[in-house]
N, C-alpha and C positions, 0 to 999 in steps of 0.2 A: 249548286242547287240551294245550299244553305244561305249563301249570300243573296241570291235572287229572292228567296222566301223572306229573308230579313228586310231586304230593300222594299218588297211589296208591303210588308207590315208598316214600315216607316211612312210610305206614301198613303196607305189607308188611314193611318193615325192622323197625319197632318190634314188629310181631306175631311175627316170627321170633325176634327177640332175647328177647322176654318168654317165649315158649314154650321157648326154649333154657334160660333160667334155671330154669324149672319142671322141665323134664326132667332137666337136669344135677343139680339139687338132689336129686332122688329116685334117679337112677341112679349118681351119683358121690358117694355119701355119704362123709364123712370119718371118721377115727378119733379126731379131736381134740375130741370132745364135752366140753363143760364146762357147768356150771350157769349160769355168768356169760354164756357165749356164747349159750346157749339163751335165757336171760332177756332179753338185749339184742336177740336176734333176734325174740323175741315182741313186745317193745316196738316195734321198728322196723316189724314187720308190722302191728300194730294202729294205730300212728300213720299208716302209709301208707294203710290202709283208711279211717281217719277223715278224713284230708286229702283223699282222693279223693271220698268222699261229700260233704264240705263243698264241694269244688270243683265237682262236678256240680250240686249244688243252687244254688250261687251263679251259675254260668254259664248255667243254664237253656237256653233255645232257641238260644243262640249257640254251644253246644257242637258241635264237629266234631273228628274225628280228624286232619283235614288241617291243615297249617300255614297255608293260605290261609283267611282268615275267610269265613264264609258271607255271601252277598249281603245278607241282612237282619240281620246281626249288629250288636250294639252293643258299645261298649267297656265291659266290666263292671269296676267299681272298688269293689264292695261285697263283703261277706262275706270269705272268705279272700283274695279278690283285693285287698283293702286292704293286705295285707302281702306277697303273693307274686304274681308275674306268671304263673307256670306251676305251679300247685299239682297239676294232674293228672299232669304229668311227675314232680313231686316225689313224689307218692303211689306211682307205679309204681317209682321208684328206691328209696324206703324199703321198700316191700313186698318188692321183689326182694332187697335186702340182708337183710331179716328172714328171708325164705325160705331164702336161702343159709346163714345162720347157724343156723337151726333144723335144717337137715340137715347142718350142719358140712361143707359142700361147697366145697372150694377152687375147683373148676371153676365152680360157680355164682357164687362171689364174683368170679372173673375175668370171667365173662360179665356180671355186674352192672356192673362197671367199664366194659365195652364199651357196655352199655346207657346208662350215665350220659353217656359221651362222645357217643353218638348223640343223646340228648335235648338235650344242650347245643348241638349243631349244629342240630338242628331248631328249638330255641327261638330261636337267633340268626336263622335265616331267618324264622321267624314274627314276630319283633320288627321286622324290616325291612318285612314285609308290613303289619303293624299300623300302623307309623309312616306308611306311604304312604296308608293308608286313614283313619286317625284322627289329625288334627293334634294333639290333646291327649295322644297317646300318649307324646310326649317327656317331658312333665311327669310323667305317671304312672310312666314308667320310672325317672325320677330319685328318686322317693320310695318305690319298692318294691324288694324283693329278687327275684332271678330264681327261686331254688329253696329256699333255706334262710334264714329270717330271721336277720339278724345275721352270716351267713357268706358267702352267695353268692346 
């Protein structure tokens, strides 16, 4: 019961933060529009979408919004999971940054930073749960990046 309550809170939290990024982008538009910022935002948004699609396809039936793995889950190490441990979180972070830049919204950028901190905390919990469930997770963790290849 405690795990499912905790899982529910994580999902509610990420949903609220993602919605906040979307709403703030539209309602708190900036005046600092630039072609470079817009272009970088578009690239981030598209990369986020592509990363998310690849992550969903690779994860298959093991996908869950909860940090606790599904009872019938397997440790996925193919597709994008060969390089990243949390590509679905990466996709939301990239798309959120892209959205904020497309709207030139400082408020949405700030909320994206909050979202990134949130996903980092959720990923750390998820990694503890995965390690407890899958003994081979330690080796997998050593050879993959958390969110961004070559950076983090």
